[in-house]
C-alpha positions in Angstrom: 147.5 18.8 83.4 148.2 20.9 86.4 146.2 24.0 85.5 149.2 26.3 86.3 148.2 29.9 87.0 151.6 31.5 86.3 153.6 31.7 83.1 156.7 29.6 83.5 160.2 30.9 82.8 162.6 28.4 81.2 166.4 28.8 80.6 167.0 27.2 77.2 170.7 28.0 77.0 171.7 24.5 78.2 169.5 22.8 75.5 170.8 25.1 72.8 174.4 24.3 73.8 173.8 20.6 73.8 174.3 20.3 77.5 173.2 16.8 78.8 172.1 18.5 82.0 169.3 20.1 80.1 167.7 16.8 79.1 164.6 17.6 81.1 163.9 20.7 79.0 161.8 18.9 76.3 159.6 17.4 79.0 159.0 20.8 80.5 158.1 22.2 77.1 155.6 19.4 76.5 154.0 19.8 79.9 153.6 23.6 79.5 152.3 23.3 75.9 149.7 20.7 76.9 148.5 22.9 79.7 148.8 26.6 78.9 150.8 27.0 75.6 152.7 30.0 76.9 156.2 30.3 78.4 159.1 32.7 78.7 162.6 31.7 77.6 165.9 33.1 78.8 169.3 32.1 77.4 168.0 32.2 73.9 171.2 33.7 72.4 169.9 36.7 70.5 172.4 39.5 71.2 171.3 42.4 73.3 172.7 44.8 70.7 170.3 43.4 68.1 167.4 44.0 70.4 168.4 47.5 71.3 169.0 48.5 67.7 165.7 47.2 66.5 163.8 48.9 69.4 165.6 52.2 68.6 164.7 52.3 64.9 161.1 51.2 65.6 160.6 53.9 68.2 162.0 56.5 65.7 159.6 55.3 63.1 156.5 55.4 65.2 157.2 58.9 66.4 157.2 60.2 62.8 154.3 62.4 61.7 151.2 60.4 60.7 151.4 61.5 57.1 154.9 60.2 56.8 154.0 56.8 58.3 150.9 56.6 56.1 153.0 56.7 53.0 154.2 53.1 53.9 150.7 51.6 54.1 150.4 48.5 51.9 147.9 48.3 49.0 144.6 46.5 49.6 145.1 42.8 50.2 148.7 43.2 51.2 150.1 43.6 54.7 153.8 44.4 54.4 154.5 47.9 55.8 152.5 50.2 58.2 149.0 49.7 59.5 147.1 51.8 62.0 143.7 50.1 62.3 143.3 46.4 62.9 141.2 44.1 65.1 142.9 40.8 65.9 139.7 39.3 67.2 138.4 39.4 63.6 140.6 36.3 62.9 138.3 34.3 65.2 135.1 35.8 63.8 134.6 38.1 66.8 133.5 41.7 66.2 135.1 44.4 68.3 136.3 48.0 68.0 139.7 48.5 66.3 142.8 47.7 68.4 144.6 50.6 70.0 147.9 50.1 68.2 150.0 50.7 65.2 152.1 48.0 63.4 154.9 47.6 60.9 155.3 44.2 59.3 158.0 42.5 57.2 158.0 39.3 55.3 160.8 36.7 55.1 164.2 38.2 54.5 166.9 36.9 52.1 164.5 35.7 49.4 166.7 34.3 46.5 166.0 36.1 43.3 166.8 33.1 41.1 164.9 30.4 42.9 161.5 29.7 41.3 160.1 28.4 44.5 159.8 31.9 45.9 158.4 33.5 42.7 155.3 31.5 41.7 151.7 32.9 41.8 151.1 30.5 44.8 154.0 31.8 46.7 153.7 35.5 46.0 151.5 36.5 49.0 154.2 35.1 51.3 157.3 36.6 49.7 156.2 40.0 48.5 159.1 42.5 48.8 159.6 44.3 52.1 159.3 48.0 52.4 161.7 50.1 54.4 161.2 53.8 55.3 163.9 56.2 54.2 163.3 58.6 57.1 164.9 56.3 59.8 168.6 55.6 59.4 169.5 52.0 59.8 165.9 50.8 59.8 166.3 47.9 57.3 169.7 46.8 58.8 168.2 46.5 62.3 165.2 44.5 61.0 167.2 42.2 58.8 169.8 41.4 61.6 167.1 40.7 64.2 165.0 38.6 61.8 167.9 36.5 60.9 168.7 35.8 64.5 165.1 35.1 65.4 164.7 32.8 62.4 167.8 30.8 63.3 166.6 30.5 66.9 163.1 29.4 65.6 164.7 26.4 63.7 166.4 25.3 66.9 163.2 25.7 68.9 161.4 23.5 66.4 164.0 20.9 67.1 163.4 21.2 70.8 159.6 20.9 70.2 160.1 17.8 68.1 161.9 16.1 70.9 159.2 17.3 73.3 156.7 15.5 71.1 158.7 12.3 71.1 160.0 12.7 67.6 163.6 13.0 66.2 165.1 16.4 66.7 165.3 16.9 62.9 161.7 16.0 62.3 160.6 19.5 61.3 163.7 20.5 59.3 162.1 19.9 55.9 159.1 21.8 56.9 160.8 25.0 57.9 163.8 25.5 55.6 162.0 28.0 53.5 159.5 29.3 56.0 157.0 32.1 55.5 157.7 33.5 58.9 156.9 37.2 59.4 157.8 39.9 61.9 155.9 42.8 63.3 156.6 45.8 65.4 153.6 46.7 67.6 153.4 50.2 69.0 150.7 50.9 71.6 150.4 54.7 72.1 149.6 56.2 75.5 145.9 56.8 75.8 144.6 60.4 75.8 140.9 59.3 76.3 139.0 56.4 77.6 138.8 53.4 75.1 135.5 52.3 73.6 133.6 49.5 75.4 135.3 46.2 74.6 138.3 48.0 73.1 141.8 46.8 73.9 145.4 47.4 72.8 145.0 44.0 71.1 141.7 42.2 71.3 141.5 38.6 72.4 142.9 36.2 69.8 145.0 33.2 69.1 148.1 33.3 66.8 148.0 31.6 63.4 151.2 29.6 62.9 153.4 27.1 64.6 154.6 29.4 67.4 155.3 33.0 68.2 158.4 34.7 69.9 157.6 38.1 71.5 160.1 40.7 72.7 158.4 43.3 74.8 158.9 45.9 77.6 157.5 46.5 81.1 155.1 49.4 80.3 151.6 49.4 81.7 148.9 47.7 79.8 150.5 44.4 79.0 149.9 40.9 77.7 147.4 38.6 79.4 146.6 34.9 78.7 143.2 33.3 79.2 143.3 30.4 81.7 140.9 27.5 81.3 139.2 28.7 84.5 138.1 31.8 82.6 140.5 34.2 84.4 143.2 36.2 82.7 146.9 35.7 83.7 149.5 38.4 83.3 152.6 37.5 81.4 155.6 38.5 83.4 158.2 40.9 82.0 161.7 39.4 82.2 164.4 41.7 80.9 166.0 40.3 77.7 163.7 37.3 77.6 161.3 36.2 74.9 157.7 35.2 75.4 156.8 32.0 73.4 153.3 30.8 72.6 151.9 27.9 70.6 149.8 28.9 67.5 146.7 27.4 65.8 148.8 25.5 63.3 150.9 23.7 65.9 147.7 22.8 67.9 146.3 21.2 64.8 149.6 19.5 63.9 149.6 17.9 67.4 145.9 17.0 67.3 145.3 19.4 70.1 147.8 17.8 72.4 149.3 21.3 72.6 147.0 24.3 73.0 146.8 27.6 71.2 145.6 29.9 74.0 143.6 33.1 73.7 145.5 36.2 74.7 145.1 39.9 74.6 146.9 43.2 75.4 145.0 45.3 77.9 144.7 49.1 78.0 146.6 51.2 80.6 145.0 54.1 82.5 144.6 57.3 80.5 147.7 59.5 80.7 151.2 60.0 79.4 154.2 57.7 79.6 152.3 54.5 79.1 153.3 53.8 75.4 154.4 50.2 74.7 156.6 48.6 72.0 156.7 44.9 71.2 158.5 43.0 68.4 156.8 39.8 67.4 158.3 37.0 65.2 155.6 34.7 63.9 157.0 31.3 62.9 155.1 29.7 60.0 156.4 26.6 58.1 157.0 26.6 54.3 153.9 27.6 52.4 153.7 24.1 50.7 154.4 22.1 53.9 151.7 19.5 54.3 150.5 19.6 57.9 149.2 16.2 59.0 148.6 14.9 62.5 152.0 13.9 63.9 152.4 10.1 64.6 153.0 10.6 68.3 149.8 12.6 68.6 147.2 10.1 67.4 146.4 6.4 67.7 143.4 4.1 67.5 142.0 5.6 70.7 142.8 9.2 69.7 142.3 9.5 65.9 143.2 12.5 63.9 140.7 15.4 64.3 141.9 17.4 61.3 142.2 17.0 57.6 145.6 17.6 56.1 146.3 21.2 55.0 149.3 23.1 53.8 150.8 25.8 55.9 150.0 28.4 53.3 146.3 27.4 53.0 145.9 27.4 56.7 147.4 30.9 57.1 145.3 32.4 54.2 142.1 31.1 55.7 142.8 33.0 58.9 143.8 36.1 57.0 140.7 36.0 54.8 138.4 35.7 57.8 140.1 38.7 59.4 139.7 40.7 56.1 136.0 39.7 55.7 135.2 40.8 59.3 137.1 44.1 58.8 135.2 44.9 55.6 131.8 44.3 57.2 
């Protein structure tokens, strides 16, 4: 491990195109994920128009009156739709003031109506119907189009990660063909007063699933990653790029060969013109996918540190802890 102090930027276009010149890309991914677990990808293939359309409808929604947005809040125990108060640090059992952000969340798109897999009591929390506001024209179309593109990219990224771990490229295919991946728009309003002590736009946390893909902007008050030295590293803004980070489930899957790193979104100075909008795709394998330590990540000298768990069970444990902290 080299203890890198900058977030690497990797062009994945060659790998995605099957270019033999990109054969070193998996090795780069493995090295980064062992060390920091965060990197930026360019050449990912998601069309600029999809990004622009999604950002436009999200901006329109978050500028609606509060009473209108509040009508799209989910019922207790649900999370699809609009939320105003949340503290991501709760998922780690850490108490903190609420995050200074608003969110809009969707579940998986294109859920087949006639496939029992998606409509059992066990699967219901992961496939509850999405909610789309009527007040913003084109809102659902923009979300569906971007989600589909991100979901297709995620499957290919899992193939890249499999090779990076010394496994066949198709290793993860059966685990992610009916994923419970979700997507969130995160709006961070400009501050009109000083935050509370210990309050952030998003408190320090790790992500839950296999990995995350983040599309953001260059507004003040951005994303920071906790380095093993204890210092915080700023994540660079690269126009059109996606920030990728390893989640808790992938760290467990790899027996901690890859790291799920703490990160946060800091607050900007008080004043206008510092609002921030990010779109996050959270990749999570099929709810019934059994997550056991990968064969290339354990041996007699490095035995498995974790008991097997399904993807859905792992996710719900994280969500439940967050809810319990919020209620207390």
